[in-house]
C-alpha positions in Angstrom: -36.6 58.8 59.8 -40.3 58.2 59.7 -41.8 56.2 56.8 -45.3 57.5 56.1 -48.1 55.2 54.9 -51.3 56.9 53.9 -53.6 57.2 50.9 -51.9 60.4 49.9 -49.0 62.5 50.9 -45.2 61.9 50.5 -44.9 58.1 50.4 -41.3 57.8 49.2 -38.4 58.1 51.7 -34.7 57.5 52.0 -32.3 57.0 54.9 -29.1 55.2 56.0 -31.0 52.4 57.6 -34.0 50.1 57.1 -37.4 51.4 58.1 -37.8 51.2 61.9 -40.7 53.6 62.5 -43.9 53.7 60.4 -46.4 56.5 60.7 -49.7 55.3 59.3 -52.8 57.3 58.5 -56.1 55.5 59.0 -59.8 56.3 59.1 -59.3 56.6 62.9 -56.2 58.6 63.3 -52.4 58.3 63.1 -50.7 55.2 64.4 -47.0 54.9 65.2 -45.6 51.4 64.5 -42.0 50.5 65.5 -39.7 47.5 65.5 -36.6 47.1 67.7 -34.5 45.4 65.0 -34.6 44.9 61.2 -36.0 41.4 61.8 -38.2 42.4 64.8 -41.9 42.4 65.1 -43.8 45.6 64.3 -45.7 46.9 67.3 -48.2 49.8 67.8 -46.5 52.3 70.1 -48.7 55.4 69.9 -51.9 56.8 68.5 -53.0 60.4 67.8 -55.8 62.4 66.1 -58.1 59.5 66.8 -61.2 61.4 65.7 -59.8 62.2 62.2 -59.9 60.3 59.0 -56.4 60.7 57.8 -56.0 61.2 54.0 -52.3 62.2 53.9 -49.2 62.1 55.9 -45.9 63.8 55.2 -42.5 63.8 56.9 -40.6 67.0 56.1 -37.1 65.8 56.7 -35.2 69.2 56.9 -37.3 70.3 59.8 -38.1 66.8 61.1 -41.8 67.8 61.1 -44.7 65.5 60.5 -47.9 66.7 58.8 -51.3 65.0 58.7 -54.2 66.1 56.5 -57.8 64.9 57.0 -60.8 63.9 54.9 -64.2 65.4 55.7 -63.0 68.8 56.8 -60.5 67.1 59.1 -58.0 69.9 58.7 -54.2 69.9 58.7 -52.0 69.2 61.7 -48.3 69.3 62.4 -46.1 67.5 65.0 -42.6 68.5 65.9 -42.0 65.7 68.5 -42.4 62.6 66.5 -46.2 62.4 66.6 -46.6 62.8 70.4 -48.4 66.1 70.1 -50.1 67.9 67.2 -51.1 71.5 66.5 -53.5 72.7 63.8 -52.1 74.6 60.9 -54.9 75.7 58.6 -54.5 79.5 58.4 -55.2 80.5 54.8 -56.6 77.2 53.5 -59.7 77.6 51.4 -60.9 74.2 52.5 -60.4 72.0 55.6 -60.8 68.8 53.5 -57.1 68.2 52.9 -56.5 65.5 50.3 -52.8 65.6 49.5 -49.5 66.9 50.8 -46.2 67.4 49.2 -42.8 69.0 50.1 -40.3 70.6 47.8 -36.8 71.2 49.0 -35.3 74.2 47.3 -31.7 74.3 46.1 -29.7 76.3 48.5 -32.0 75.6 51.4 -35.6 76.2 52.2 -38.7 74.1 52.0 -42.0 74.8 50.3 -45.1 72.8 51.3 -48.1 72.2 49.1 -51.6 71.1 50.2 -54.2 69.9 47.7 -57.8 70.1 48.9 -61.4 69.3 48.0 -63.0 71.4 46.3 -60.0 71.3 44.0 -57.5 73.9 45.0 -53.7 74.0 45.6 -52.1 75.9 48.5 -48.5 76.8 49.2 -46.7 77.5 52.5 -43.2 78.9 53.1 -43.3 78.6 56.9 -44.0 74.9 57.4 -47.8 75.3 57.2 -48.2 78.1 59.7 -49.8 80.2 56.9 -51.0 79.1 53.5 -51.7 80.9 50.2 -54.0 79.5 47.6 -52.6 79.3 44.0 -55.9 80.5 42.5 -54.4 80.3 39.0 -54.9 76.6 39.1 -58.5 77.0 38.2 -57.9 79.6 35.5 -57.6 76.8 32.9 -60.5 75.9 30.6 -63.1 73.2 31.3 -63.1 73.4 35.1 -66.9 73.1 34.9 -66.2 69.4 33.9 -64.2 68.7 37.0 -66.1 66.2 39.2 -65.8 63.1 41.3 -68.3 60.2 40.9 -69.5 59.7 44.5 -71.8 62.4 45.8 -71.5 65.4 46.2 -69.4 65.1 43.0 -66.7 67.6 43.9 -63.2 67.2 42.5 -60.0 67.4 44.5 -56.2 67.8 44.0 -55.1 64.2 44.6 -51.4 64.4 43.8 -48.5 66.9 43.3 -45.0 66.2 42.0 -42.0 68.3 41.0 -39.5 68.2 38.2 -36.3 67.1 39.9 -34.2 69.5 37.9 -36.3 72.6 37.9 -38.2 73.8 41.0 -40.6 76.0 38.9 -42.0 73.0 37.1 -44.9 71.4 39.0 -47.5 68.8 38.0 -50.9 68.6 39.8 -53.5 65.8 39.4 -57.1 66.7 39.6 -59.5 63.8 40.3 -61.5 63.8 38.1 -60.8 66.5 35.6 -57.3 67.4 34.6 -53.5 66.9 34.6 -52.1 70.4 35.1 -48.5 71.7 34.6 -46.9 74.9 35.5 -43.4 76.1 34.4 -43.4 79.3 36.4 -43.9 78.0 40.0 -47.7 78.2 39.9 -48.2 81.7 38.3 -49.9 80.0 35.3 -51.0 76.5 34.5 -52.0 74.6 31.4 -53.7 71.2 30.9 -51.9 68.2 29.5 -54.5 66.1 27.9 -53.2 64.1 25.0 -53.5 60.9 27.0 -57.3 61.1 27.1 -59.7 59.8 24.5 -63.5 60.0 24.2 -63.6 56.2 24.6 -62.1 56.2 28.1 -64.6 54.8 30.6 -63.6 57.4 33.2 -63.2 61.1 32.4 -59.6 62.3 33.0 -59.4 60.2 36.2 -55.8 61.1 37.2 -54.5 59.3 40.3 -50.7 59.8 40.7 -47.5 60.5 38.9 -43.9 59.2 39.4 -40.6 60.5 38.1 -36.9 59.5 38.5 -34.4 62.2 39.0 -32.1 60.8 36.3 -34.8 60.9 33.6 -37.1 63.9 34.4 -38.7 64.0 31.0 -40.1 60.5 31.6 -43.1 60.4 33.9 -45.4 57.5 34.8 -49.0 58.2 35.6 -51.7 56.0 37.1 -55.3 56.7 36.2 -58.7 55.1 36.7 -58.3 53.4 33.3 -54.6 52.3 33.4 -51.0 53.3 33.5 -49.4 55.8 31.1 -45.9 57.0 30.3 -44.6 60.2 28.7 -41.0 60.7 27.5 -41.4 64.4 26.7 -42.6 65.9 30.1 -46.3 65.4 29.4 -46.6 66.5 25.8 -47.4 63.0 24.5 -48.3 59.7 26.2 -48.2 56.0 25.7 -50.8 53.8 27.4 -49.0 50.9 29.1 -51.9 49.0 30.7 -55.7 48.9 30.2 -58.6 48.0 32.4 -58.1 44.3 31.5 -54.7 44.2 33.4 -54.4 42.5 36.8 -54.4 46.0 38.2 -57.2 47.6 36.2 -57.6 50.4 38.6 -54.0 51.5 39.5 -53.3 54.1 42.1 -50.0 54.0 44.0 -47.1 54.1 41.5 -43.3 54.4 42.1 -40.1 54.4 40.0 -37.3 52.5 41.7 -34.8 55.2 42.9 -31.8 53.0 41.8 -33.3 52.1 38.3 -35.4 54.4 36.2 -36.7 51.4 34.2 -38.2 49.6 37.2 -41.7 50.7 38.0 -44.1 49.5 40.7 -47.9 50.0 40.5 -50.6 48.7 42.9 -54.4 48.7 43.0 -57.6 46.8 42.4 -58.5 44.5 39.6 -61.5 46.8 39.1 -62.5 50.2 40.3 -64.9 50.9 43.2 -67.9 50.1 41.0 -66.8 46.5 41.0 -66.2 46.2 44.7 -69.8 45.8 45.7 -69.3 42.1 46.1 -66.7 42.8 48.8 -63.6 41.9 46.8 -61.1 44.2 45.0 -58.6 41.4 44.0 -55.8 43.9 44.5 -52.2 43.1 43.6 -48.9 44.7 42.8 -47.3 44.9 39.3 -43.6 45.5 38.5 -42.0 46.4 35.3 -38.2 46.2 34.7 -38.3 47.6 31.1 -39.8 51.0 31.5 -43.4 49.8 31.4 -43.3 47.7 28.3 -44.1 44.6 30.3 -45.5 44.2 33.8 -45.3 41.1 36.1 -47.8 40.2 38.8 -45.8 40.3 42.1 -48.4 38.4 44.3 -46.1 36.0 46.2 -47.1 36.1 49.9 -50.3 38.0 49.3 -53.7 36.2 49.8 -54.9 34.2 46.7 -57.8 36.6 46.6 -57.2 40.0 48.2 -60.5 41.1 49.7 -60.0 44.8 50.4 -58.3 47.2 48.2 -54.7 48.4 48.5 -55.3 52.1 49.5 -51.8 53.1 50.6 -48.3 52.2 49.5 -44.8 53.4 50.5 -41.3 52.9 49.2 -38.3 53.3 51.4 -34.7 53.3 50.1 -31.6 52.5 52.2 -28.2 51.0 51.6 -29.8 47.7 52.4 -32.2 48.0 49.4 -35.8 48.8 48.7 -38.6 48.2 51.2 -42.3 48.4 50.1 -45.3 48.7 52.4 -49.0 48.4 51.6 -52.0 49.4 53.6 -55.4 47.8 52.9 -59.0 49.1 53.3 -59.5 46.5 56.1 -56.4 47.5 58.2 -53.6 45.2 57.2 -50.1 46.1 56.3 -48.0 43.9 54.0 -44.3 44.5 53.5 -41.6 43.4 51.0 -37.9 43.7 51.4 -37.0 42.3 48.0 -38.6 44.7 45.5 -41.9 42.9 45.5 -40.6 39.4 44.9 -42.3 38.3 48.1 -44.6 39.8 50.7 -45.5 39.2 54.3 -48.2 40.4 56.6 -46.6 42.5 59.3 -49.7 43.7 61.2 -53.5 43.4 61.1 -56.4 44.8 63.1 -55.7 48.5 62.4 -58.5 50.8 61.3 -58.9 51.0 57.5 -56.6 52.8 55.2 -59.0 54.6 52.8 -59.2 57.3 50.3 -62.5 59.0 51.1 -65.2 56.3 51.6 -63.6 53.4 49.7 -63.4 51.3 52.8 -67.1 51.0 53.2 -67.3 48.5 50.4 -65.5 46.0 52.5 -67.5 46.4 55.7 -70.3 44.1 56.9 -73.6 45.3 55.6 -74.8 46.9 58.8 -71.5 48.8 59.4 -71.6 49.8 55.8 -75.0 51.4 56.1 -73.8 53.2 59.2 -70.8 54.6 57.5 -72.8 55.7 54.4 -75.4 57.4 56.6 -72.6 59.3 58.3 -71.1 60.3 54.9 -74.5 61.6 53.8 -74.8 63.6 57.0 -71.4 65.1 56.4 -72.3 66.1 52.9 -75.5 67.9 54.1 -73.5 69.8 56.6 
């Protein structure tokens, strides 16, 4: 079992043992981290795709295949040998800027893969990514002209995809920024769910991620650029659980504890990227044990002031309990084996974990200018 840690992609896993291998997606490729025992030290054992800024990793367990999607037209790659070698699988993709990856295991066998891209599009594959087909119906909904993304070139993307655990034809797709979309016919048609949004929101429909528990499929938790929301009726109506004044004012990773649908984890910065220009995100992790009514700050073992944002988070479930892993925009990984009660730094010195160019806010000024110049050149090309 590979536990994947990347800004997007499948970040929740389950096996009969504690995590022993971490596949991590950074701005300079995929790193393999391993430990020899549950209390052993994590070591870097391999590196691949070093010239790619990895946005999303996915371990498809039925075929034991790893997938890696890249920012900045980095494409999509697959590995069938544990990350030793990779082959490109992009036939049919409308864009090589792959933002998110998801896998749906169908009842009775079979796996369907989904890839969300920038510009905002959703693609589906029935043959483990060897060929893709765009679900063009995703953009048949109203108001697509309002879809955007604040940094230049202001192009929206599909950031997250989740599935109803009881019905394979029900899919939710998060467009950042622009819409929360739902299909009940496996992507033939889509409609927007928008009752969470108000004209007073500081960010326009800034959807980040969604999380659902298999025992309570009508209840979905959603992180956005302005806080955490919850629906108890599959998206028809929403309660706002946190605001921008919360310790995590800019939530992104969000999970429901597999063993308890009332326990929710959310991580992110105290503010959004606009507040990181001083070089601090003051990121932390919140946990609720009452379905989101109240959240506690789970900061024990983290630095008093977290400098770079928490850009990636994973949850791994085994008979030994829940393990949480966090990747930062300056290349550290923190881990918790007690549901967030305490954290420890397990490795540092990796390249950054980063959604798009987030990591540049935490670089020394000269390096920051170099990265921004490269980003501008990429946009022009």
